[in-house]
N, C-alpha and C positions, 0 to 999 in steps of 0.2 A: 504494500500500500504506500502511496506517495503522500506528500503534504497536501496535494490537491484534493485527495479523497479521504484522508484520515481525519475524522472530526477532532480527535485529541490534538493532533499536530496543528490543525487550523486554529483550534481554540487557544493553544499556547501562543501562536503568533499574534492572534488578535488580542489576547490578554496582555501580552507584552506591550502592544500599542496603547491599550487603555491605561496601563500603568505609567506610560510615558506621556499621557495627556490626551489621547484620542477619546472621543466620547464613546461610551459603550454602545449606544444606539447605532452610531455610524459604523463602528467596528463589526457589530453583528450583521448589519445589512450588507456590508461589503463581503463578509466571509460566507454568509449563508447562501449567497448567490452561486457559490462554487460547488454546492452540494445538491444533488437531485433527489436523493432518498429522503422522504419526510422524517424517517426515524433518525437518520444522521443529523438532520437539521434540528430535531428536538434535542438530541444529545449535545450538539454544539451550543444551543441556547442554554441548556442546564449548566454545562461546564463553564461557559463564559460568564453567566450571571452569578453562579456560585463562586467562581474564582474572584470576581470583582467584590462580591459581598464579603468574602473572608480573607482577602488579600492582606489586610493589615494585621491579621493573626499569624498566618502561615509564612508571610514574608519575614516576620521577626523570628519565627521558628527556624527557618532556613539559615538565617544569619548565625544562629547559635550552633548549627550543625555543620556548616561548611567552613573549611579552613580558609578558603579564598572565595569571596563573593562572585557570583556569576551574573549579577544583575545588569552590569554594563556591557561586558564583553560578549556574553552569550545570554541575552535577555530572554530569548525564546526557551532555552533550557531551564532558566530560573522560573519562568512562568509555567513550564511543563511540570516542574517539581511542586509548585504551589497547587496545580491541578491534581497532581497525584495525591497530595495530602487532603485536598478537598474531597476527592473520591473516597478516600479511606475514612474520613471523619464526618462528613456532612451529607454525602449522597447515598450512603448505604450500600455501596458496591462491595462485593466480597473482596477480602484482602488479596487473594491470588489474582483475581481478574483485574483489579485496579493496578496492581504492580506490573503484571505482565503487559497490559495494554499501554501503560505509561512508558515502559521500557521500549516497547515496539515503536512508539511514537518518535523516539530519538532517531530511529532509522528513517521514518517518514520525513523527518526534518533534515535528513542527509547529514546527521551528526552521530553516526553509530559509535564513535569513540566515547560518547557520554553514556552509553548503555550501562556499563559497569557501575559508574558513579550513581546513576539514577536508581538502579536496582539495589545497590548497597545502602543508599541513604533511606529509601522507602522501607527496606527491611529493618534497618536500624530504628526507624520511627516505630515500627510495629513492636519491636522489643522494648522500647523505652516510652511508648505512647502515654502510659499512665502518669509517669513523672513529668514528662514534657507538657502534657495537657494541664496538669496541676500548676506548673510554673506559669503557663500562659494565662490561666484562670485567676492567678493571684493579682494580676494587674487589670484594672477596669478597661483600659484601652485595648489590650490584646484579648481579654475575655470577650469583649463585645465586637472586636474588629472595627473600632471607630477611632478617628483621630482624637488625640488627647484634648485638644482645644474644644471639640464638640461635646465630649463627655462632660467637661467642666461647665460649658454653657447650659447643658441640660440639667445638671445638678443644681445650678444657680437659679434657672428660670422655673424648673419643675422638679423640685427636690423629692417630692413624694412619688412622682410618676416617671422619673428618669430611667429607672431600670426597665419598666414596661415599654417605654419608647424605644430603648436600645434593642430590646428583644423583638419588638414589632418590626423594626427596621431590617432585621435579619430573617424575617418570615416572608415567603412569597405572597404576593397580593392576589386576591380574587379578581376575576374579570367582571367589571361592571359595564352594562349597556344602558344607553338612554334611548327609549323608544320615541320615534318621531310621531307625535300625536297628530300631525297634519296628514300622515300617510296611513297609520294603522293604530287601533286601540291596543293598549298594553296587553289586555286579556286575550285579544285575538292573536297577538304575536306569540304569547306564551303557548298557545295551542299549536301554532305553526312550528315552533321550535320542538315541542314534544313529538309532533308527527314525524320529525326527522331524527328522533332519538336524543335530542339535546334537552337536558334537564335544567330548569332555571328556578330561581326563587324570587318572589316579590318582596322587597324590603319595605319597611315602614319609613325609611329615611328620606325617600324622594318619590314623588308621584309618577315619574316617568321611568323609574329605574328597574332594572333586572340584574340579578347576579347569577352567573353561570356556575354550575357545580364543578366544571373542569375547564381549564384554559384551552383555547383552540384558536386556529387561524380564522379570524372573523370573516374573511372574504368568502369562506366556504359556507357560512351560515345562510339560511333562507332569508331573502329580503335585503341582502346587502346592496346589490346593484340597484334595487328599487328605492333605496333610501329609507328603509323602515327603521333604522337604528344607527347610532354612533357609539363608539367606545368612550366612556367618560365615567370617572370615579364618582361615587355618590356625594362626596364632599364638594366637588366642583359643580355638581348639579344644583346646589343651593343658590347659586348666584342669580339665576333668572328670577326665582321666587323672591329673593331679597330686594330686587330692584322695584318690586311692586308696580309692574308694568300695566299700562292702560293703552287701548287702541288709539292710534293717531299720534302718540308721543314721538318726540325726536330724541333718539338714544345714541350714545357714543360708547363703543367698546374700544378703549384707548390702546390696549396692547393685545390685539385680537388673534393673531396667527397662533396656531393653525386653524382656529375658527370654531372650536367646540362650544364656547360660551356664546359666541355670536349666533351660531345656529340655534342654540337652545332659546335665546331671546326671541328669535324669529319664529320658532315653533310655538312659543308661548303666547305671543300677542302680535297684532298687526301694527307694527311700529315702523318708523323711518329710521333705519339703523345705518350709522357710519361705522364701518369696521376698519380701524386704523392699525397699522403696524410700522415700526421704524425700519424693518428690514424688508426691502422690496423683493428679495429672493424668496421670502416665505409666502408671498401673496398668491402664486400659482396654486400652492397646496390649499390655501384658504378658499380660493375660487372653486377648486375641485371638490372640496368638502361641501360647500354650499350648493353647488350644482347637483351633486348626487342626492342631496336631501330635498331638492326642489325649492330652494330658498334664494332670495335676492337681497343684496345689501349694496350700499355705496362703499366700495372697497378702495382704500387709499393708502399710499405709502407716505409716511410722515412721522416725525418725532413728536410724541405727545407733549414733550417738554418745551416745544417751540411751536405753539399754535399758529403764529402768524404765517407760517409756511404752508398751512393746509386748511385752516378754519375759515369758513365763509362769514363769520360774524354773527350768526344766528344761534341763540343759546339752546342748550339741550335740557330737556326735563329730567333725563336720567343719564348718568355716567357710570360705567363700570371701569375701574382701574384694577386689573389683575396684574399686579406690579412685578417687575423683575425681582427675584428674591434668591435666597440661599438654596431653595429646593430641599430643605432639611425635613420637610413633611412627606416627601415622596421617595425617600431613600430605598424603601422596599421595592419600588419599581425601577429606580435608577441608582443602583448601588455604587456606581462610579462617582456619585456625589461625594462619598466618603474619601475618595482618592484625590479629587480635583479641587474641592472647596478648601479655602484657607481662612484662618481666623481673621486676617486683615481684609478679607473680602466683605465682611459684615458691615463695618462702618461705611465703606464705599457704596454698598447696596442701599444702606439706610439713607445716605445722602441723595442717591438717585431717586428713591421712593419719595422723599420729601420734596425734591424738585418737581417731580411729576404731579404730586398732589397740589402744590402751589400753582403750577402752570395751568392745571385743569379747572381749578376752582372758579376763576372768572368766566369760564364757559358754561357754568351751570346756571340755569334760570332760577329766579327767586321762587322759593317753595319747592325747588327741585331736590333730587336725591342723588348722592354719590355713594357707591358701594366700593369699598377698598378691600381687596382680597390678596392673599399670598398663600403659596403652598409651603409655608415655613412654620416652624414651631418655636421660633426665637422671639423673645419679647422686644428686642431692639427693632425688629422689622414690623411688629404687630401692635401690641397694646401701647408701647412707648411711642411708636410712630404716630398713631392716631391721636394720642394724648398731646403730643407736641404740636401737631397740626391744629388742633382746636385752640391751643394757646395762642397760635399765630393768627387765627381768624376768628374774630369775635362774632361773626355772623354764622358760624358753623355750629349747628345743634346736633348733639349725639342722639341717635335713635337706638333703642334696645334691639338687639338682634334676636329674632324669635326662633332660636335653636337651642335644644337641650344639650349644649356643649359647656365647656368650662368658661366661666367668666374671665375675661382678659381685658382689664380696664373697662372701657365702654363697649368692647367688642366681644366676640365669641371665638373660642379656640377648640378645634377637634384635635386630639393628639393621635398620632399614628396608630392605626389598628383599631381604634375605638369605633364601635358599630360597623366594623369591617372596612372603614374608610381611611383615606389618606389624612395626614396631618394638614390642617387648613385653618386659616384665620379669616374672619370677616369683621369689618367695621363699617357702620353706616352713619353718614352725616347728611343733614339737610340744611339748605340755605334759608335763613330767616327772611320773611317778607319785609 
């Protein structure tokens, strides 16, 4: 087997790229295209996601076991060893199969001289696994495979829930769908899914949501081409409801791509929606998603922080700011966040969020509502952000967020995994007449 067809070799190459800074989503998409067998693609996905999820544990373990690090000169072999430990410790493969397949992958990578090292190191791990796991578990950072700065932030912001957040970040997420109520009733779609052997559950958390019992390629589900549904976590599905939409309103989705919340807004009410995004390269995907669902919006490229470049001067009754953030609430879906996010990113992100809020506030009509959202669980981006905004703007009145989530200042915070949903924050402010 060659590196072109061996899922473990491909996963090692991709994981090395992720560790070096490539996004997991891009690495998986590029690598998955090289495999034809759906079973190989499924294995690749599991290896790559588990490897990213547990990198910060087993990378440290390898440093303690190797006399000379491989990370720089043979990054693919280093990543392959991480994947070997992941197979042994988190994926439930038999010891023999995990070791044999990982050793074989050295040959697929055209580096057979490393076969002996890989075999010896994995077998040494099996002999010493209890003591080595205990040593890793003694440190919160390696126990949870999270960067130390993030463990500290969670302990500071959510001392009673920090351990459960860390655990939820390392658990695979369920697949949530949002049924397009303009195309089909949720109850009817449940029947269609069941007719094809797909089991789903109707959650209480969102009126248009379904949760599938098993993850799958959504393109193969009935009704995909007809626009019957989109993929969207239940926490993100709260945005349209919190906007309190009315027909005929002028609405702005200020950071819209790839269009999930824009679509839900249009599915919910007959409004005039401006879907704005700073990155013009993301707009074709937004157009594609709206088109599949049978929806239309005024899609524009523009920086929400610089309205003079794109705004027509007419106020909006509703504004949604799903702000750029640390993504610390969606680590279970994007485990590479743990590898790529840095402590000094947070002040910079908070400054961007504040700039966006201040720039958009003049665009809101008197009596209008702005919903601020992030997929973060950090107070600096959430409760403190909205609190500071209200201090700067005397005409901003906080509105209670009608969700049974944690109180976070005047907003509401769902912590990762609660009610099966992502970590998410909402704050609502209205402009005094």
